[in-house]
C-alpha positions, 0 to 999 in steps of 0.5 A, a space after each residue: 751898537 754895532 751889528 756884532 755887538 747887537 748880535 752878541 747881546 741876543 745871546 743873553 736871552 729875553 729876560 736878561 737885560 743888556 749891561 752896557 759899559 766896559 766889562 759887560 757881558 756883551 762887550 766881553 763876548 764881542 771881544 772874544 769873538 773878534 779875537 778868535 783866529 777861526 772864523 765864526 758865525 752863529 744862526 738862531 733857530 730860524 737860520 738868521 745870522 746872529 754872530 759874525 766875527 772879524 776873521 769871517 769878515 777877513 775870509 769872505 769880505 762881508 762885515 758884521 754889519 752886513 752879515 748879522 740879520 740876514 737869513 742864511 747865506 742865500 743871495 750874498 755868501 753862497 750861490 743860489 744853487 748851493 745856498 739851500 744845501 748849505 743851510 740845510 747841512 748847517 742847520 741839521 747840526 741843531 738837533 744832531 749830537 756832537 759836531 758836524 764837519 762839512 766843506 762848502 764853496 762860499 762867495 766873497 764880497 768881491 764875487 770870488 769863491 772860496 772853499 771852506 771847511 766848517 765845524 757846526 754844533 747845535 746851541 740849546 737854550 736854558 730850557 734845553 730846547 734847540 735854539 740855534 747853531 754856531 759854525 766855525 770855519 776856515 779856508 780849506 788850504 789853511 786847515 790842510 796846512 794845519 793838519 799837515 803840521 799836526 800830522 808831521 809833528 805826530 809822525 816825528 814824535 812816533 814813527 821817525 827813524 831818527 831821534 827827536 827831542 824838544 828841549 825847554 829853555 832850561 835845557 831839559 827834555 820836554 818831549 822825546 820820541 821813541 827812537 830818541 828815548 832808546 838812543 838815550 838809554 830809556 825804556 819809555 818816552 816819559 822817563 827822561 822828561 825834565 831831567 838834566 842832560 848831564 844825567 843822560 849823557 856821561 861825556 860830551 854834554 858840554 858840547 850839546 848844551 853849548 849848541 843848544 844855548 847858541 841856538 836859543 840865542 842866535 838861531 840854528 846853525 846852517 849845517 848839521 853838527 856831529 857830536 861824540 857822546 858817551 851815553 849811559 844805557 842799561 848795558 853800560 856806557 856806550 860812546 856814540 856819534 850823533 849827527 845833529 840838527 837844531 831848530 829854535 822854537 818860538 810861540 806863533 801866538 806872541 806879538 814878538 817871538 818868544 822862545 819855547 826851546 829847541 828842537 834837536 834832531 839827530 841820527 846815530 852815525 857811529 858805525 859809519 864814522 868808525 868805518 871811515 876812521 878805520 879806512 883812514 887809519 889803514 890808508 895812513 899806515 899802508 902809506 907809512 909801511 911803503 915809505 918805511 920800505 923805501 927809506 930802509 932800502 937806502 940804508 947800508 947798515 941793516 940796524 939803521 934800517 931797523 931804527 928807520 922802520 921804527 921811526 916810521 911805525 911810531 907816527 900816529 901809532 905810539 909814543 915810545 918804541 923799545 927793541 929788545 933782542 935775544 943774542 945768539 945762543 942767549 936766553 935773556 933779552 938785551 935792549 938794542 934800540 929805543 926812543 928817549 925816555 924823556 922828551 920825544 925823539 927818534 929811535 936810536 941804538 943803545 950802546 953798552 955791554 949787552 947787559 941782559 934786562 932785568 924783566 920780572 917774571 910774567 913781563 909782557 915782553 917775556 910772554 910774547 917770547 913764550 907765546 911767539 905772538 903779541 901781548 896787549 896790556 894796560 894799567 888802571 888807577 890814578 897817576 901814582 899807580 900808572 907811574 909804578 906800573 910802568 916802572 915795574 916793567 922798566 918802561 917810561 913813566 908815562 906809559 899806560 898802554 903796551 903792545 909787545 910783539 915777537 920778532 921772528 925770522 927763518 923759524 927763530 925768535 930774534 927778540 921783541 918790539 914793544 910799543 907804548 902809549 901814554 894816557 892821552 891815547 886809547 889802548 891798543 886794539 886788534 887792528 893795532 896788533 895787526 899793524 904792529 905784526 906787519 912792522 915786526 916782520 920787517 924788523 925781523 928781516 933786517 935784524 936777521 940780515 944784520 946778524 948774518 952780516 955780523 952786525 
């Protein structure tokens, strides 16, 4: 019988015969000891080594046959000057409650020294009398690495300034930190656990789930990914941009990597991205105003300058533009220039007899004239409602968002310019009004010049 097995048999007690053969208590105990990831040794009440597993052999180099039966560590696993103190501290755990943690410098079989951290506790016999001590130990650097990993995990799940979600293989949150719970619109960390992502993310969940599936199948992407998502919160739905990183999680205990899920780390970068978009939009619009001014300066006909400026203004801004003018001495608007109502095309002058438009009372263009300012409006409802809404206002059928801005020059109202967007564009916002008013100021100047020249 090997030393480790004979040592294991000693734990059975004097009145219990050792059972041989597969499945016996001694075989099972020996297998358990040898399969442990931590080094383990045990001493009887006299300080004699009774157990010594394979991890202890790996760390110190002493085999179970060489270790079991020795009294203490003196002369082999510890220097003579240290052996007494080491043995005293370990054996003190036999009568002390709980576990004792110590750090010792032990000797390897090759003569090298290794710093280990031990956890020792007393073992009592059937009669309750202290019968020995067991001691689990590991190299200090390995223990520190483990403690760092645990501390990092706890910090990420408690105090991190970015969201951390551990998603299982079914793409459901298994663990979330506090920051992620708040970003997902939850008051607590446990509320979102086990729920499908589609219940937490209103729009954009397909992109996130696609990324998670890719990580499970092929590993994490090399660079962070940004997603625009609409999240349901207590205040309502909010559209946010999350800069995300992914890590595939695999079990360290399996012989082959077994996926446990995905670690999803993300930060809210919405404000920064909106600021960048606003800056890009502002630069583009300034460039368009500059190019429009240079192109209009080459036009002999002021009305050609008007349509040229409108063409430049439409780029990236709206789908349609309508120019309605108040004739001198007239009170009703007359269509002067417009984009084609069907296929996209440039702004063209409208030829006709100057018949006034039959705008209904309260039309946004008439409101803009009355207020001498700008009016924004949008429709709601389904496609049928959208088409009827545009038709009632004498606008192209695909229009769902409108911005009407008055044209004024030398203290007089000259007309209204209307910008229209279809359903694939967002509604007009305050920055859009400012841009439209800048365009309208140039249009009014050119239109006023056309009147002075009798155009």
